C-alpha positions, -999 to +999 in steps of 0.1 A: +183-004+163+169+031+159+139+039+183+114+042+155+124+007+142+121-008+177+087+008+182+077-003+147+082-040+156+057-035+185+033-019+161+035-048+137+027-072+166-002-050+175-016-051+140-011-089+137-041-110+150-032-130+181-039-162+163-009-157+141+014-157+172-003-187+190+006-224+187+039-242+181+032-245+143+022-211+129-003-211+101+003-190+070-008-154+076-038-143+056-032-116+030-035-080+041-059-059+021-054-022+022-082+001+009-088+038+009-121+047+026-135+058-007-126+023-021-146+006+007-176+029-002-173+020-038-170-017-029-202-016-008-222-004-038-211-032-062-231-064-064-217-088-038-195-061-023-214-058+010-213-095+015-175-095+013-173-065+037-196-084+062-177-117+059-142-123+045-130-086+048-145-082+082-112-089+101-081-070+113-060-078+082-083-054+062-067-020+066-087+011+057-072+046+052-096+072+066-133+066+072-162+050+055-197+044+067-193+009+051-160+000+069-161-035+084-163-033+122-133-055+127-111-038+101-081-017+111-084+020+105-053+040+094-046+076+089-033+090+057-014+120+043+004+131+011+028+155+028+045+161+061+021+188+072-008+163+067+012+136+084+017+157+115-020+161+117-027+125+111-006+112+140-029+131+164-058+108+153-068+076+172-051+052+148-021+029+151-005+036+117-004+064+091+002+060+053+025+087+039+019+087+001+047+108-014+043+112-052+052+136-079+018+154-077+005+187-064-004+173-030+033+168-021+054+199-019+084+201-043+111+199-016+094+168-001+092+149-034+127+161-045+141+146-013+118+116-005+144+098+017+147+129+040+109+132+039+103+097+052+131+101+078+113+131+092+080+113+092+095+083+110+107+106+138+072+121+141+056+087+140+079+073+167+073+103+190+036+096+188+039+059+191+025+053+156+035+030+127+047+045+094+035+030+061+055+043+032+040+043-003+066+062-024+055+064-061+078+055-090+071+089-106+092+104-078+122+098-101+110+128-122+115+151-092+146+134-078+163+132-113+147+157-138+166+140-166+145+108-161+123+104-192+106+077-211+079+051-205+068+038-171+091+008-172+121+030-177+111+051-147+109+019-126+144+010-138+157+045-127+138+040-094+158+009-089+191+025-100+186+053-075+179+026-048+150+047-035+133+016-020+164+006-001+170+041+012+134+047+023+127+013+038+147+017+070+123+045+081+091+025+073+074-003+092+054-012+061+065-005+026+040-006-003+053-010-038+033+012-062+035-011-092-001-010-103+008+010-133+022-021-150-003-047-136-016-055-170+018-072-177+021-099-150+056-108-160+069-073-155+048-069-124+064-099-109+099-088-119+095-053-104+078-065-072+107-090-067+134-064-074+119-037-052+111-062-024+147-073-025+159-037-020+135-032+009+146-064+027+183-056+021+180-025+043+150-034+066+145-072+068+116-068+094+095-045+072+062-058+059+058-054+022+026-047+002+021-043-035-003-021-054-033-032-076-059-011-092-093-016-109-084+013-132-047+023-131-046+059-142-077+054-162-066+023-180-088-008-183-080-041-166-098-072-155-100-095-125-083-124-143-051-102-148-051-090-112-055-126-100-025-136-121-005-107-105-014-119-070-007-156-079+028-146-091+037-124-061+018-135-030+049-155-019+069-122-020+046-097-003+022-098+028-007-082+010-020-056-015-033-021-017-064-026-038-072+008-053-107+014-067-102+049-081-126+073-096-120+107-112-106+131-085-076+152-077-058+120-066-064+104-101-073+131-127-070+106-156-094+081-139-130+078-149-159+058-134-149+035-105-149-002-113-156-019-079-171-050-096-135-059-108-124-059-071-154-080-061-146-106-087-109-107-077-117-110-040-142-138-046-115-157-065-089-152-037-110-153-006-129-186-012-129-205+020-105-235+021-122-269+018 
């Protein structure tokens, strides 16, 4: 087993609450909820958001990229980067894991998005040398850089992503793999199909990797609702360990996004995080 994979298993154990390892009959693990720091700040401003941050989300399975004044005290803070230069800076910070978000956007240099497998391989070596965990979040739009002939609607790009086996080729370098599938979240059947297909590729090359799936309160500026997101989770929660719940607003990260919609996230989380009777 490569050194970064061996160390990654130790990192996963570190990020897993001790209660999940105790006892002869393990209980089902709670869902991981990954947020950007800005998402936590948006959530705190929505009616009911602070209550969630002080209760159900105030635990180690809430992972937060970067900082927020509203970050729950028991949440796990992560570093984040969109390129290798930023990743090398992030590994110096006092966090246990770093998200590397390689996409076909200006924040990732052309050579890194043209060769995403090599990019994640380099990041894995840097992460292992600094005793950090790598969370890979390669976007489906990478196919435009990898294969410039790729054209057509989003679903066709997903199909090309699968044909190129990018998930299977990147997964060996990642301790956690997040499937960026939020672009089709308004179609739960396709969402399930693609989560299942990409997760199958990830597990084929890295069975120990933890897998997350993407959700958004406004995917690239499109509208959605909590009921649709709930259906996405209901269909896929047996396949993945958790979700990156994006709460985007207009920024360089999402130029087509408009006003943040954290109230959608609050409604979704209330439906999913109700205490068991």
